[in-house]
Structures are given as structure tokens and as C-alpha cells.
N, C-alpha and C positions, 0 to 999 in steps of 0.2 A: 292652782290649789295643790297641786303636785310639789310644787317648791315650798309650799307653806308647810306641807306634811312632813319634808326632808327635813325643815329646821325645826320642827317641833318634837316633843319628848315622846310622841306616839311610836315612832319607829323603835327606838330603844327598849321603850316598855314592851312592845309586841313580842321583840325577839327575846328580852329575857323572860317572859312569861312562858313562851315555846320551850326555852332550854330548861326551864325548872320543870315545866309539866313532862316534856319527854325524859328528863332524868328520872322523875318519880315512876314512869311507866318503865323504862329500860330496868329499873331496879326491881320492877316486878315481873321482868322477863316478857315484856310487851313492846314490840320494836317498831309496829306499822306507822308509828308518827314520824319516824325517821324518813318516810316516804313524802311527807308533806312538801317540804321545798323543791323535791324533784316534780311531784304534781303541778305546783304553781309555777315553776320555771317551764314546764310542758304546756301548760294553760296559756302563758304569757307567749310563748312561741307559737302557738296557732293563731293568736291574734295579729302578731306583728312581724312574725318570721317564719312563714310556712316553709319556704323554700329549704332554708337551713334545718328545719325539724325534718324535712322529707330526707335530705343528705343524711342526717343523723340516723333517722330510721333505717335507712339502707345499711349503714356503718353496722347497726346494734342486730341487724337480723341473722347473721351467722353466729352471733353471742347468745342469741335468745335461749331463754330457757321455758320448756312447757312444763305447766304445774303438774301433769299428769306423770311427767318423769322423777318430779321429787315426792311423788305420793301425797299431794297437799289436797284432799277431798276428791280427787278424780276430777278436776276442772281441767276441761282440754282448751286451755289458752296459754299462747306464748307471752312472756314477759320480757321486756317491755313493750314489744312491737304491737301486739295486737290490741291493747287499750289505745295506743296512740291512734292507730288506725281507725277505731271507732270513733274518737274524738274528731279526727280529722274527715271523716265520712259525715258524720253531723254537721261540722262546719261547711263543708261542700255543699251538702244539700241545702243548708241555710241561705249561704250566697248565692245557689242556683237560683233559688226563689225570689231573689232580691235584686240580682244582677244578671241581666240578659247577655249573651254571648260569652259565657265565663270559658265554655269550650268551644273552640273555633267549628263552625256548621260543617266544615269539610272531613273533619274528624267524626262527627255524628252520622254523615252520609256515606262514610268509608264502609267498603263491603265486610272488613274484617270486624269492623266496629258492630256492624248491623249482627253478624253471627254471635257475638259476644253478648250482645243486648238479648239475642234470641235464647241463648243459653240460660241466661238468669231468667228471663220469662217462663222457659219451659221448666226449670228447677222449682221456680214458685207453683207453676200449676200442679207439679209432682208432690208438692208438700202436702196437699188436701187428700189425694188418696193413700198416701204414705202409711206404711204398716207401724212406723213411730215417727208421727208428726212433729214432736218436739225436738227429736234429734234431727230430722229433715230440715226444720225450721232454722237450728243454729248453723247447719251446712250450709243452707241457702244466704245467711247473714254473713258468714265468714267468707265465703265466696264474693259476696256484694262489696264488704271492705276491703277486701283484696284488690277486686277490678276497680273500686273507686279511686282508691290511694294509688295504686301502682299502674293503673292504666289511664284513666281520666285525668287524675291530678297530676300524673307524671306528663302528660302533653302539655301542660302549660310549664312544668319545670324544665323541659327540653326545648323550650323556645328561647332561652340561652344555651348556646352550643358548648360553653364551658361546663356546663351542669350534666351535660351528657357524659362528659369525660369524667366529671365529679362522681357520678352515679358508679360506673364502672370500680373507680379508684376507692371508692368509700367501701363497696361492698367486699373488694378483694383485701383491703386494709383488715377489716372485721375477720375475713376467711382466713387470712393468712394467720391470724393470732390463734384461731382455732385449730388450724392446721398443725402450727408449731407445738402448741399445747399437746395435741395428739400424738404427735412424733415423739415427744419427749416422753409421754406416758406409755407409748407402744415400745420404746427403746428400754425401758425398764422390764418390759417383758419379753425381750429378745426379737422383737419384731415377728413374732410367731403369727401364724394364720388365725388361730382361734381367738386371741385377744384382740384382735383387729375388729372383732364384731362389736366390742362395747369400749374401746379405749378413747373414743370421741365423747362418751358421756360426760357431762349432762347436755352438752350443746347440740348433739345429733342423737336421734333414735338409735340408729344403727348405721353399719358402714354404708348399707346401700344408699340411703338419702345423702351420706356424707361424700360417698365418691360420685353421685349424679350431679351434686352441686359444684364439686372442683372441676368437673369436666365442662361444666356451663361456662367457666371463666377462663379455660385455659386457652380458648381461641383469642380473647382479648390479650392476654397476659404476653402470649406469642406477638401478636400484632404491635403490642406497646413497645416491643424492644427496638423496634425499627420505625416508629410513628415519626413522620417528617417534622411535626410541629413540637416535639417534646425534645427537651434538654439532654445533654448527656446524663446528668444527674437523675434524671426522670427515667430515662433509658434503663440505667444502671439498677434503679429500683425495680424497673418492672422485670428486668432479668433475674433479679433475686427472688422477686414473688414468683415467676415462672418455676425455678428451680423449688421453691418451697411447695406450691401447688402439685408439680409434677411427682416430687417425692410422696407428697400426701396420697394422690392418686395411685401411685404404685404399691404402697404399703397398706392401702385399703382393703386389697383383696377383693374389689369390687369387680366382678367380671362384665356385667353388664355396663357399667362406666367404661370399660376399656374398649368395647365393641361399639359403643357409641361414638367413640373418637374416631374409629376407624371408619364409621359410616359418615361421619363429618368431613373426614379427609376426602372420601368418595364424593360427597357433594360438592366440595371444592373443586375437583376435577371437573365434575358436570357443569359448574359454572365457567370454569376455565376454557372448557371446551366447547362452550357456546350450544349444549344439547338443549332443545326447546322443553319446555314442560310438559307437552303432550307426547313426546317420545320418552320421556322418564316414567311418565304414568303408564305408559303403554307397556315399557318393559317391566315395571313392578307387576302391572296384572297379568303379564304372560309367565313371569316367574312364579307368581300366587297359582296359576292354573297349572304349570306342571308340578308345584308341591302338592297341591291336592290330587291331581291325577296319579302320581307316583307315592302317595303318602304311605302306602303299606310298605313298599320297599324302602322308604326314608326310614320309617320307623323300625325295620329290622336292622338296617345297618347303625342306626343310633342306638339301638338297645345292646349292641357288641361292645360299645364303649363302657369300660369299668373303672376308669380314672376318677378318683374321687379330689373333693378339695381338699388342699394340703399347703404345707409350707413351701413345697418345691413348685415354683412358678410355672414351669412346663407342665406338670401334672394339673396345676391349678387350671391352667388355660384350656387343658384338653376336657377338664371336667366339665366344661360349658355345654357339650352336647351330650352328657351322660345321664340318660333318663331311664336307666336300668338300676342305680343303686344310689345315686347322689341324693341325699334327701332333701336339700333344697330346690332343686330342680323339679323332683317328683311332688313336693307341695305346691310349688308353683303351679304345676298341671293341674294338681287338686284344686287349687282356688280357681284357676280358669274354667275348669268344667263345672264347678260349683256355680259359677257366675251365669253360664251358658244355661244351666238348669233352672237358675232363678228367673231369667229372662223368659225362658219357655211357660213358666208358671204365669208371669206378670208382663206379656211382650209391649204394650203401649207404654202404661205409667211407671213401670217397674216397682220395686219393693220402696223407694223414696231415697232421696239424695242421704247418703252418709249412713245408710242401714245396712250395707253389705256385711260390715264386720259383726254384726248383732245378728244377722238372718241365715248366714251361709251354712252354719252348722249342719242343720237336717238335709241339706241338698249335698253333702258329701257321700259318695259311693265308697263302698267297702273296698272296691278294686283300687280305688284312687289314693285312700289314706295312706299316710306315711308313718314312721316313727316319731315325728314331731306334730302330728294333727291330733287335734282334740276333738272328743265325742261332740262338744257342745259350740264348737267353732269360735273360740275366742282369742285368736291368734292374728288378726288383723285384717288388713283390705284385700282388694282382688288382684293385687300385684300387675294391674293393667290399668293404664290411663284410658283405655278404650273399652276393655269388657267391664270395668267398674259401673261408668256410665250406662251401659247395656243393661246391668243387672238392677240398677238403682233407677233408671231414667228411661229405659225402654227402648226402642228402635231411635226415636228422635234424639235420644241422649248420646248415643254412639254416633248418629248421622251428624249433629251438630259439632261433636269434637272431631271428627274426620275432616268436617267441612272448614273447621279454623285451619286445622293444620294444612290441607291442601291449598287453601286459598291464601294462606300466608307464605306457603314455599312458592307457589306460582306467582304471586305479587312480588317477591324478592327476585325470582329468576328473570322476569322481565324488567324489572327496576334496574338491577345490577348492571345488565348491559347498556342502558340509555344513560347511566350516569357518568359524569365525567371523572377522570382517574385524580380524586382529591381525598381529602380526609374524610368527608361523608361516605364515601364508597368504602373505606377501610373499617368506619365504624359499622356500616350495615353488614359488611362480611363477617366482623368479629361477633356482632349481636346474632346473626342468622345463623352462624355455625354452633353457637352455643344453643341456639333453640332446635336445632338438627339433633344435638346430643340428647336432647330432653324428649324430642319425640320417639327417638329410637328407644331410649332408656323407658319411655312410658309405655312401650310394649310388654316390659317384664316388671315394672314397679310403678306406683302412682304416689306421687307425692304433693299435688296441687291443693290438698286441703291443709298443707302446712305454710307457713310464713317464708320459710327458707327458700321454697321451690317456686312460689307464688310471686315473690318479690321481682326475682329477674325474668320468670316467665311472661309477665304481663308486662314490665317495663321493656323488655326487648321486643314484643310485639307491637308497643305503641311507638317504639323507635321506626318500627318498618312502616307504619301508617304515616308518620310524619314525614319520613323521607320520600314516601310514595307521593305525598301531596306536595312537597317541594320540589320533585322533579316529575312533574307530569308528563305524560304522552303527548298531550297537546302542548305545543310549545308557546301557543297564544294564551295559555292561562297565567294566571298573577306569577309574578316573579317571586321567588322565595325571599322570605322577610329578613332571614339571618343566613349567615355563612359561618362553616366553622374557621375560626381565625386561623392564621397561618402558625401562631405560636400559642401553645395553650400549657408551657412550663410554668 
């Protein structure tokens, strides 16, 4: 039938009608029909080339544009990524209902997967008593399609080891385009600190999310320079990408991202020194206890810092601990205190997923407000991947987020030392250190409601799960199905 259609007059006629209709609409300043061929191509890819569509989705993520940033009706959805994710999610659900074993059973039974499913389930529960049910429902659906495509579907994509590398390279390729654009734009403004807040527009909302995502991929860009299976050409490209990303991070003036890389380096030392997870956890609890016990003296010391954010890198770094006059730091404290007050008002179910930005206004104390605060609280989220869920989903919300971080870190710390020194181990280290930068950054900002952070976060987490299954603690379990090839050039 298709061959007969190709030889008939139908295709030229349909194409001619499309061109004529599109020309008429464009003459009337209506351009939406131009998207039809793209939509048809994406629809075709969903049916016959899902793997390639996923890789394209990864490449397009850094380049995606949120319609809110273009002031088009206030629709909070990123193009072209989220509509594709919605379509892939529907396809996945349909296939799951018709085909058993679409996702390996060991993936479903893994502790990390169980925590992720519990997060989704608790978000669904919190939609019902939410202060803004429609907002919470949209937040739940967004998390659902992020997790479905970039966790569950990615586990199928990563069955082919070459596509694990393809994921990293696809995202870094798109990100390098954005960073190059930003650096050129920033150079036109003298690489000053103030323009660094907006020169990455329209691809990123601000410099904090921009810096966080660059930090996410710097570990892999470093690892790729000396990856044994890569050709000299690919290693050379990796070096160029590392330079681009490093410059992008440096001129982002994102202090939290800089700190997160220091933390990732510390975690690398922990792994190299073979420090057990329980020792690391005990050390963190001890440090936390000391901070709480000596918080008054620490606050007094911090309040003596008067260094402001500026073009001077030294002063900019010192301003990290300025909680006396730095507006950015003080506003962040205002958001955190507001989140805690919101939690105290609704400690179990919270105010509903995605509602913080609409509800925190009345919870601002007069002593916490800054020159950039607003009376109605319309300046964004909680600036914390942990306090945000606390205010929106209560104690279970923060508990599940902390459980995801702790269980993932513990899994990697045990897995890393039982793996042979092969390519898989290098991939695990690159992905884990990227996750560590976000775990640390998440204490100061939260971006998991965006495609740009969710894509690497859930995919890297999926890679940890797959490698944990592939290299089990019990050597008598099934042997791994696939191996990273010696050469992936």
C-alpha cells in the first residue's frame, strides 16, 4: 500500500496543498502550521525510532525555551522537550499495558526505584488536600513525565552501552551551544557580574540554574579527556568542551555551583580513600550537631562579613558567607524561613506540590524581608530541594527526598569498590559526581521542576541503578547482559 501511495499523485497533491495553505496563513501572520512537519516527524519517531528520539530530546534540553520566559500566555511548559515527553509517556503507558517485561523486574525492585515511586505516590496524595489542586496536579504530571522518560525509558536506552555515552555527548553538545552563545553575549557586556544574571536568556531563566547544569556535566567532560575507549579526535573534542564549560561556569558568577564542585572533589577523595558510608554519615551528623550547638557564635562571625557580590572574583567568593548585607543571601534565608513556617502550619500534607511560589508571601517575617522581597511573594521557589518539599509535601516529602539522596550515595559508595577498573566504573564516577554537585546545589536552589535539571538528574540516577544490578554483591546472580565496548569512538 505504501509503495502504491508513493507512486500515486496523492503525495505531491498533499504537499502542494500544505504549501499553499501555509503560504496563505503566513501572509496573515499565522505561523503555527510550520510546526506540522515537525510534529509529524516526532510522531513517526515515537513509533519507529524511540531511542533516537530520546537522544534528540537530551540534545534539545539545554536549548529548550520555557513559554513563560517568552510571556506567551504564562504557560509553564518547555518547548520542544516537554510535549515530546508527554507523548513518550503516553506511548510508554500504552506499551506497558500491552507488553509485559518492558522494564526489567530488577529495576522495579531496586530500592532507589521504590523511593522514586513512593515520591510520586505521596505527591499524588498531596494533590487532594492541596491549597491549589490544579497547580499541584500540573506539578505531579510534570514529575511523572520527567521520571517516566528520563528514568524508566532511559533504563531501556542504556541497555546499549554506546547510548550511555551518547546521552552524555548529546546533552553536552546542546549545552556547549548555549554556553558559547552566553559567552559571546556576555563578552559584549564586558563579562561584568550584573549581566551574568540574564545573558543566558532565553535558554536558562537565570545564572543559578545555568551554573548548576554546567557543574552537572563538568565531571564527565574531565573524564572523557582520558577515556580509554575514545579516539584522539574524541578526546580532543572532549578537551574543547571542557574548556567551554569551565569558562561558562567561571563567568556564570554562580557561587553555589562553584561550591558544589568543591563538594564533588571531596566526595571523590572519600571514594578514593575507601571511607565507609556509615563513617561519612556519622561525620556529617557530627558537623551538623556542632553547627546547631554553636549556631549563635557562627551567626555572629558570619554577620561580620560585609563583602558584596561583585565583578571582583575574590570579593564574590567571600560574599558566599555574607548574611549581613548581601541581598541574594538574605533573600534565600527569607525563603527558607518562610518554608519552615509553611511546614509548621501544615506539617503532614504541606500546601501542595508546586504551590510554594504562590503561598509563601504571608509567611515572610518583617525581620527577614530584603530589598528584593515582595509583599505578595511572587519571586519564585523555596531555593532548596529539601525545604521546598517540606513546605509543599510535609515531613514525608523531605523524608523521601533525603532518602533518595542517602540511598543513592550509599549504593554508589558500595558499588564503586566492588566494580572492576573498567569503563563502567569511569561512567559511574562521572555520573555520581555530577549528582553530588546537584545534591549540594539543592541545599541552596531547586530546579527539579524544570526539564534542564530533571533530564540529567533522573538519567544519572537510572545509570546508578543499572550498574548496581549489573555488578551485584552476590556474584552468583545473573551475569551482566552487556559490556561497555573497548572502543566507543
